[in-house]
C-alpha positions as CSV (number, residue, x, y, z in Angstrom):
1,M,0.0,0.0,0.0
2,R,1.4,3.4,-0.9
3,F,0.7,6.3,1.5
4,C,3.1,8.9,0.2
5,E,6.5,9.5,-1.4
6,E,8.5,9.4,1.8
7,V,7.6,6.6,4.3
8,T,9.2,6.3,7.7
9,F,8.7,3.1,9.5
10,S,8.6,2.9,13.4
11,A,8.2,6.7,13.7
12,D,7.0,8.3,16.9
13,E,3.8,9.6,15.1
14,T,1.7,8.8,12.1
15,L,0.7,11.7,9.9
16,I,0.2,12.7,6.3
17,R,1.0,16.3,5.2
18,F,-0.3,18.0,2.2
19,D,1.2,21.0,0.5
20,R,-0.7,24.2,1.3
21,S,-1.0,24.9,-2.5
22,F,-3.6,22.1,-2.8
23,L,-6.0,24.4,-1.0
24,D,-5.9,26.9,-3.9
25,L,-6.7,24.3,-6.6
26,K,-10.0,24.6,-8.5
27,L,-12.5,21.9,-7.9
28,T,-13.3,20.1,-11.1
29,E,-15.4,17.2,-9.9
30,T,-18.8,16.6,-11.3
31,E,-21.6,14.8,-9.4
32,T,-20.8,11.6,-11.4
33,S,-17.0,11.7,-10.8
34,L,-17.6,12.6,-7.1
35,R,-19.8,9.5,-6.7
36,A,-17.2,7.3,-8.4
37,F,-14.5,8.7,-6.1
38,L,-16.5,8.2,-3.0
39,D,-17.5,4.6,-4.0
40,N,-13.7,3.8,-3.8
41,A,-13.0,5.6,-0.5
42,P,-11.1,5.3,1.7
43,A,-8.8,3.2,-0.6
44,N,-8.3,6.1,-3.0
45,I,-7.2,8.3,-0.1
46,L,-4.6,5.9,1.2
47,V,-3.2,5.1,-2.2
48,K,-2.4,7.6,-5.0
49,Y,-5.7,8.3,-6.8
50,R,-5.5,7.3,-10.4
51,N,-7.7,8.7,-13.1
52,E,-7.8,5.9,-15.7
53,S,-8.4,8.3,-18.5
54,S,-5.5,10.6,-17.6
55,T,-2.4,11.1,-19.8
56,T,-0.4,9.5,-17.0
57,A,-2.6,6.4,-17.0
58,L,-2.5,6.2,-20.8
59,I,1.3,6.3,-20.7
60,R,1.6,3.8,-17.8
61,R,-0.5,1.3,-19.8
62,R,1.5,1.8,-22.9
63,L,4.9,1.4,-21.1
64,R,3.6,-1.5,-19.0
65,N,3.2,-3.6,-22.2
66,L,6.9,-3.1,-23.1
67,I,10.1,-4.1,-21.4
68,P,11.9,-1.0,-19.9
69,D,14.7,-1.3,-22.4
70,D,12.1,-0.6,-25.1
71,W,10.5,2.4,-23.5
72,P,10.5,5.3,-26.0
73,D,12.1,8.6,-25.2
74,L,9.8,11.6,-24.7
75,D,9.9,12.8,-28.3
76,T,9.1,9.4,-29.7
77,L,6.3,8.9,-27.2
78,S,4.8,12.2,-28.1
79,Q,4.8,11.3,-31.8
80,L,3.1,7.9,-30.9
81,L,0.5,9.9,-29.1
82,N,0.1,12.4,-31.9
83,Q,1.0,15.4,-29.9
84,S,4.0,17.7,-29.5
85,S,6.6,17.0,-26.7
86,A,5.7,20.4,-25.2
87,T,2.0,19.4,-25.0
88,L,2.8,16.0,-23.5
89,Q,5.0,17.6,-20.9
90,R,2.4,20.2,-20.1
91,R,-0.3,17.6,-19.6
92,L,1.9,15.5,-17.4
93,L,2.9,18.5,-15.3
94,A,-0.8,19.4,-14.9
95,E,-1.2,15.9,-13.5
96,G,1.6,16.4,-11.1
97,T,4.3,14.3,-12.8
98,N,6.8,14.2,-15.6
99,Y,8.0,11.5,-17.9
100,R,11.1,10.6,-15.9
101,Q,9.1,10.4,-12.7
102,L,6.4,8.3,-14.3
103,K,9.1,5.8,-15.6
104,D,10.7,5.6,-12.2
105,E,7.3,5.0,-10.5
106,L,6.6,2.2,-13.0
107,R,10.0,0.7,-12.5
108,R,9.3,0.7,-8.8
109,D,5.9,-0.9,-9.3
110,I,7.4,-3.6,-11.5
111,A,10.2,-4.3,-9.0
112,I,7.7,-4.6,-6.1
113,D,5.5,-6.9,-8.2
114,L,8.4,-9.1,-9.1
115,F,9.6,-9.3,-5.5
116,S,6.1,-10.2,-4.4
117,T,5.3,-12.8,-7.0
118,S,8.5,-14.4,-8.1
119,S,11.8,-15.8,-6.7
120,L,14.0,-13.8,-9.1
121,T,17.3,-12.7,-7.7
122,V,17.9,-9.0,-7.1
123,A,20.1,-8.8,-10.2
124,E,17.4,-10.4,-12.3
125,V,14.8,-7.9,-11.0
126,A,17.2,-5.1,-11.6
127,A,17.7,-6.2,-15.2
128,R,13.9,-6.6,-15.8
129,T,13.3,-3.1,-14.6
130,G,15.9,-1.6,-17.0
131,F,18.9,-1.2,-14.8
132,Q,22.3,-2.0,-16.2
133,E,24.0,-2.0,-12.8
134,T,22.6,-3.8,-9.8
135,S,24.1,-1.2,-7.5
136,A,22.1,1.5,-9.2
137,F,19.0,-0.6,-8.7
138,H,19.8,-1.0,-5.0
139,R,20.1,2.8,-4.6
140,A,16.9,3.5,-6.6
141,F,14.9,0.8,-4.7
142,R,16.0,2.2,-1.3
143,K,15.0,5.7,-2.4
144,W,11.6,4.4,-3.6
145,T,10.7,2.2,-0.6
146,G,13.1,3.1,2.2
147,A,14.4,-0.4,2.3
148,S,17.0,-2.4,0.4
149,P,15.6,-5.0,-2.0
150,G,16.6,-7.8,0.4
151,M,15.0,-6.2,3.4
152,Y,11.9,-5.5,1.4
153,R,11.6,-9.1,0.3
154,H,12.3,-10.4,3.8
155,G,9.7,-8.0,5.2
156,R,7.1,-9.2,2.7
157,A,7.9,-12.8,3.6
158,T,7.7,-12.2,7.3
159,S,4.5,-10.1,7.1
160,S,2.8,-12.8,5.0
161,N,3.9,-15.6,7.4
162,P,1.2,-16.2,10.0
163,G,2.3,-15.8,13.6
164,R,5.3,-13.5,12.8
165,S,5.3,-9.8,12.6
166,A,7.0,-7.7,9.9
167,A,10.5,-6.4,10.7
């Protein structure tokens, strides 16, 4: 489950902080979209809300069907989507992301999925997520999750093992 970008385990307090600028955002919900949002609450509050028709979701689906080594650069992607690079960047920015961040988040999601559903080695997961160097993957994974790949895998194994608590 993803609560925010920076997670600290075993902290003295539990909190979520939102940037003050969110208070100035214009509300764009309709009655229908509000009902759909509320139907999925509180899950969509605890996990990053995804608008399945957004530019971000469209790109994630497109990239998810390719291996990371085959992911197009921004210019090629914008051509595939029949829009200029500037328009694509502007749309991603309006959704609170950029192409590099989107690719990093997708690499993280793929890595977590592989650690959760396979017995691949860390080096194999690194390769499948597009990393040439396992050490670079270790640094990125620690940045994404706050844990090394080995600690993450061990924590998942312990938390799914009845009678034992996660480390």
